[in-house]
C-alpha positions in Angstrom: 108.5 47.1 97.5 109.9 49.2 94.6 112.9 51.3 94.9 112.1 55.1 94.9 115.1 55.8 92.8 114.2 53.3 90.1 112.8 55.9 87.6 113.1 59.6 87.4 109.7 61.3 86.5 111.3 64.4 84.9 114.5 65.3 83.1 117.4 66.4 85.3 118.2 70.1 85.3 121.6 71.6 85.9 122.0 74.6 88.2 124.1 76.7 86.0 122.0 76.2 82.9 121.2 79.7 81.7 120.7 78.9 78.0 116.9 79.3 78.4 115.9 82.6 80.0 112.4 82.8 81.2 110.4 85.7 79.8 108.7 87.8 82.4 105.0 88.6 81.7 104.0 92.2 82.7 101.2 92.5 80.3 98.4 92.7 82.9 100.3 95.3 84.9 101.0 97.4 81.8 97.3 97.3 80.8 96.2 98.4 84.2 98.7 101.3 84.2 97.5 102.4 80.8 93.8 102.3 81.7 94.6 104.2 84.9 96.4 106.9 83.0 93.6 107.2 80.5 91.0 107.6 83.3 93.2 110.2 85.0 93.4 112.2 81.7 89.6 112.0 81.2 89.0 113.2 84.8 91.6 116.0 84.3 89.8 117.2 81.2 86.4 117.2 82.8 87.6 119.2 85.8 87.8 118.1 89.4 84.6 117.0 91.0 84.0 118.5 94.5 80.9 117.3 96.2 79.1 119.7 98.4 79.7 119.3 102.2 76.8 118.5 104.5 75.7 120.7 107.3 77.5 118.5 109.8 80.8 118.7 107.9 80.5 122.5 107.6 79.8 122.9 111.4 82.7 120.6 112.1 85.1 122.6 110.0 84.0 125.9 111.5 84.6 124.6 115.0 87.9 123.1 114.1 89.0 126.4 112.6 88.0 128.3 115.7 90.0 125.8 117.9 93.1 126.2 115.7 92.8 130.0 115.9 92.5 129.8 119.6 95.5 127.5 119.9 97.5 129.8 117.8 96.5 132.9 119.8 97.4 131.0 123.0 100.8 130.2 121.7 101.6 133.9 121.0 103.6 135.8 123.6 101.8 138.4 125.6 104.4 141.0 124.7 102.0 142.8 122.4 99.2 143.1 124.9 98.3 146.6 125.9 98.6 147.1 129.7 95.5 148.4 131.4 95.9 152.1 132.0 94.2 153.6 135.2 92.9 157.2 134.7 92.3 157.7 138.4 96.0 157.8 139.4 
């Protein structure tokens, strides 16, 4: 059986060896950001696209606004309510 330490497959590296700094590659990320900015500029020039809402969406919004208004009115104090005046007394 051969000794596992008989030969070293690669060169030994020192821990503090900082003579060769690895270059970081951000090319793909930069290209994506540039293309994203270009498309954003094109969309801004063309104006914002707002699709028409369907009947169901409009009905949902209407009901939701009514509920919000009712919740707001319920939260108000009754200080501003006009008391009922009896004309017979």
